[in-house]
C-alpha positions in Angstrom: -24.4 -41.7 -107.1 -27.3 -41.8 -104.6 -29.2 -44.9 -103.7 -32.7 -43.4 -103.4 -34.9 -46.4 -103.6 -38.6 -45.8 -102.7 -41.4 -47.9 -101.2 -42.7 -50.3 -103.9 -46.3 -50.8 -102.6 -49.2 -48.9 -101.2 -52.2 -50.2 -99.2 -55.7 -49.3 -100.4 -59.3 -50.4 -99.7 -61.2 -52.3 -102.4 -64.6 -53.9 -102.8 -64.9 -57.3 -104.5 -67.6 -59.2 -106.3 -69.0 -60.5 -103.0 -69.6 -57.0 -101.7 -66.8 -57.3 -99.2 -64.3 -54.5 -98.5 -60.7 -55.3 -97.7 -57.2 -54.1 -97.9 -55.0 -54.6 -100.9 -51.5 -53.6 -102.0 -50.9 -51.8 -105.3 -47.7 -50.8 -107.1 -46.5 -47.3 -106.0 -46.0 -45.6 -109.4 -44.3 -42.2 -109.3 -42.9 -39.6 -111.7 -39.1 -39.0 -111.9 -38.1 -35.9 -114.0 -34.6 -36.2 -115.3 -32.4 -33.1 -115.6 -29.1 -33.3 -117.5 -26.7 -30.5 -116.6 -29.6 -28.5 -115.1 -31.7 -28.9 -118.3 -35.0 -30.8 -118.1 -34.9 -33.9 -120.4 -37.8 -36.3 -119.7 -40.3 -37.5 -117.0 -40.2 -41.2 -116.5 -42.8 -43.2 -114.6 -41.3 -45.7 -112.3 -41.7 -47.7 -109.1 -38.4 -46.4 -107.9 -36.6 -49.6 -107.1 -33.3 -48.4 -108.5 -33.9 -44.9 -110.0 -30.2 -44.1 -110.6 -29.9 -47.3 -112.7 -33.1 -46.4 -114.5 -31.7 -42.9 -115.4 -28.3 -44.3 -116.4 -29.9 -47.0 -118.6 -32.2 -44.4 -120.2 -29.2 -42.2 -121.1 -27.3 -45.2 -122.5 -30.2 -46.6 -124.5 -31.1 -43.2 -126.0 -27.4 -42.9 -127.0 -27.1 -39.6 -125.2 -23.9 -40.9 -123.5 -21.5 -43.5 -124.8 -19.8 -44.7 -121.6 -19.9 -44.5 -117.8 -17.0 -42.1 -117.9 -19.3 -39.5 -119.5 -21.3 -39.3 -116.2 -19.9 -37.5 -113.2 -22.9 -38.0 -110.9 -26.6 -38.9 -110.7 -28.5 -37.6 -107.7 -32.2 -38.6 -107.1 -34.3 -36.6 -104.7 -37.8 -38.1 -104.1 -38.9 -34.9 -102.2 -39.0 -33.2 -105.6 -39.3 -36.3 -107.8 -36.2 -35.4 -109.7 -33.0 -36.9 -110.9 -30.1 -34.5 -111.5 -27.4 -35.8 -113.9 -24.1 -34.1 -114.1 -21.9 -34.9 -117.1 -18.1 -34.4 -117.3 -18.1 -32.6 -120.7 -21.8 -31.9 -121.5 -23.8 -33.6 -124.2 -23.2 -32.3 -127.8 -26.3 -31.1 -129.6 -28.7 -32.1 -126.8 -31.5 -30.0 -128.1 -31.4 -31.4 -131.6 -30.9 -35.0 -130.4 -34.0 -34.8 -128.2 -36.2 -32.5 -130.3 -37.8 -35.4 -132.2 -39.2 -37.9 -129.7 -40.7 -41.2 -130.9 -43.2 -42.7 -128.5 -42.6 -46.4 -128.5 -45.2 -49.1 -128.5 -44.1 -50.3 -125.0 -46.2 -50.1 -121.9 -44.3 -47.1 -120.4 -45.0 -43.7 -122.0 -43.7 -41.4 -119.3 -42.8 -38.5 -121.6 -46.4 -37.4 -121.8 -46.9 -37.3 -118.0 -46.2 -33.6 -117.4 -48.6 -32.4 -120.1 -51.4 -34.7 -118.8 -51.0 -33.7 -115.2 -51.3 -30.0 -116.1 -54.8 -30.7 -117.4 -56.3 -32.5 -114.4 -58.3 -29.4 -113.3 -59.8 -29.1 -116.8 -61.4 -32.5 -116.7 -65.1 -32.5 -115.9 -66.9 -35.9 -115.6 -70.6 -36.5 -115.1 -71.9 -36.8 -111.5 -72.2 -40.2 -110.0 -76.1 -40.1 -110.3 -75.8 -39.7 -114.0 -73.1 -42.3 -114.8 -73.4 -45.6 -113.0 -72.8 -49.3 -113.6 -74.6 -52.3 -112.2 -72.7 -55.5 -111.2 -74.8 -57.5 -113.6 -73.9 -55.1 -116.5 -70.3 -55.4 -115.6 -70.6 -59.2 -115.7 -72.2 -59.1 -119.2 -69.4 -56.8 -120.4 -66.8 -59.2 -119.2 -68.6 -62.1 -120.8 -68.6 -60.2 -124.1 -64.9 -59.6 -123.9 -64.3 -63.3 -123.0 -66.1 -64.4 -126.2 -64.4 -61.7 -128.4 -62.4 -63.1 -131.3 -59.0 -61.5 -130.8 -55.4 -61.4 -132.0 -54.3 -62.0 -128.4 -56.1 -65.3 -128.3 -54.5 -66.5 -131.5 -51.0 -65.0 -131.2 -50.6 -63.1 -127.9 -48.3 -60.1 -127.5 -50.9 -57.4 -127.9 -53.2 -55.3 -125.7 -56.9 -54.8 -126.4 -59.2 -51.9 -125.5 -63.0 -51.6 -125.9 -65.8 -49.0 -125.5 -69.2 -50.0 -124.1 -72.5 -48.3 -123.6 -74.2 -50.4 -121.0 -73.4 -53.9 -122.0 -73.3 -53.1 -125.7 -69.9 -53.2 -127.3 -69.3 -50.1 -129.5 -65.7 -50.4 -130.5 -62.9 -52.9 -130.0 -59.3 -52.6 -131.1 -56.0 -54.4 -130.4 -52.5 -53.0 -130.8 -49.0 -53.8 -129.7 -49.3 -51.3 -126.9 -52.3 -50.3 -124.8 -51.7 -46.6 -125.4 -52.0 -47.1 -129.1 -55.3 -49.0 -128.5 -56.9 -46.3 -126.3 -55.7 -43.5 -128.7 -57.4 -45.4 -131.5 -60.7 -45.5 -129.6 -60.4 -41.8 -128.7 -59.9 -41.0 -132.4 -63.0 -43.1 -133.3 -65.1 -41.3 -130.7 -63.9 -37.9 -132.0 -64.6 -38.8 -135.6 -68.1 -40.0 -134.9 -69.1 -37.4 -132.3 -69.4 -40.0 -129.6 -69.3 -38.6 -126.0 -68.0 -40.6 -123.1 -70.3 -39.6 -120.2 -72.5 -42.7 -120.4 -69.7 -45.1 -121.5 -67.4 -47.6 -119.9 -63.9 -48.2 -121.1 -62.3 -51.6 -121.0 -58.6 -52.5 -121.3 -56.4 -55.6 -120.9 -53.6 -53.4 -119.7 -52.9 -52.1 -116.2 -54.3 -48.8 -115.1 -51.4 -46.4 -114.8 -51.8 -42.7 -114.4 -51.5 -42.1 -118.1 -54.3 -44.6 -118.9 -56.6 -43.1 -116.3 -55.9 -39.6 -117.6 -56.6 -40.6 -121.2 -59.9 -42.2 -120.3 -60.8 -39.1 -118.3 -59.9 -36.9 -121.3 -62.3 -39.1 -123.4 -65.0 -38.1 -120.8 -65.4 -41.8 -119.7 -66.0 -42.0 -115.9 -65.9 -45.8 -115.6 -62.8 -47.9 -116.5 -62.5 -51.7 -116.3 -59.2 -53.6 -116.6 -58.3 -57.2 -116.7 -55.1 -56.2 -115.0 -54.4 -54.1 -111.9 -53.9 -50.5 -111.0 -50.9 -48.4 -109.9 -50.8 -45.9 -107.0 -50.9 -42.9 -109.3 -53.7 -44.4 -111.4 -55.6 -44.9 -108.1 -54.9 -41.4 -106.9 -55.9 -39.7 -110.1 -59.1 -41.7 -110.4 -60.0 -40.7 -106.8 -59.3 -37.1 -107.5 -61.3 -37.1 -110.7 -64.3 -39.1 -109.3 -63.8 -42.0 -111.6 -64.7 -45.6 -110.9 -61.9 -48.2 -111.5 -62.3 -52.0 -111.7 -59.3 -54.2 -111.9 -58.6 -58.0 -112.0 -61.8 -58.2 -113.9 -62.5 -61.5 -115.6 -65.7 -63.7 -115.8 -67.7 -62.6 -112.7 -64.7 -61.6 -110.6 -63.4 -58.1 -110.1 -62.0 -55.6 -107.6 -63.5 -52.1 -107.4 -60.6 -49.8 -106.5 -62.3 -46.4 -106.5 -65.7 -44.7 -107.1 -67.9 -47.0 -105.1 -70.6 -44.3 -105.4 -71.0 -45.1 -109.1 -71.3 -48.8 -108.6 -74.6 -50.6 -107.9 -73.3 -53.8 -106.3 -75.3 -57.0 -106.6 -73.0 -59.2 -104.5 -72.5 -62.8 -105.4 -73.2 -65.5 -102.8 -70.1 -66.4 -100.8 -68.6 -69.7 -102.0 -69.3 -72.6 -99.7 -66.5 -73.4 -97.2 -64.5 -76.6 -98.1 -65.1 -79.3 -95.5 -62.0 -81.2 -94.4 -62.8 -84.7 -93.3 -60.7 -85.9 -90.3 -58.1 -88.4 -91.4 -58.3 -87.5 -95.1 -55.3 -86.3 -97.1 -57.1 -83.1 -98.4 
């Protein structure tokens, strides 16, 4: 078994609510395609801290193997983002046992990664001059979400997503997983003939590559999250010309990508705290 851990963080440049640009570290999300006895099984999204353990746990949890003795080797190669699993006696009925995949409600949904990545070049978003957001509009959006009556406020354990036109809330939905919530909004847009070019998408969940791609497929060029962003989410947004905001709550935010779509109205810097000589503060 290899021990192919990977760097966990990546440094990027952001712009904050005060108009300042500075460096910040984000999680280094990456795909890992698992092959079992030379047959492709699944692509998992991971930080890569212990990829061999991830693959082993996946096989055990999916009941594809029953014991460690079933596995001869697990080899991870980050140059090709692949994990090669060699079993001692093969896996009986692998095709039928993996033909019906149930996408769970959890935050990871790596099985869809390959299909989404193949569609990157087919995404066409409006130019920056035609889809913009002002800092004051962003602040009003965040205030709307702060006041929104929600399941999360009463019970927790859910993610919320919303669609805005300017500062007007068009659609809000909560679900046990953020992927369910964004898919619900996509379905609502499709049913009602709503286009995304002049819209902003909001989510309480972190901006992984999958969430960024789903927003792009909805035609929405501006995405706001109460949480952060991963490396692949950042890379995809940069490639697609999207604007991402993270750590967004009240009037605070970090703009990760797409500064050209953002009309900044910087807040005044907070006053420096004076320390009186001889005081305990």
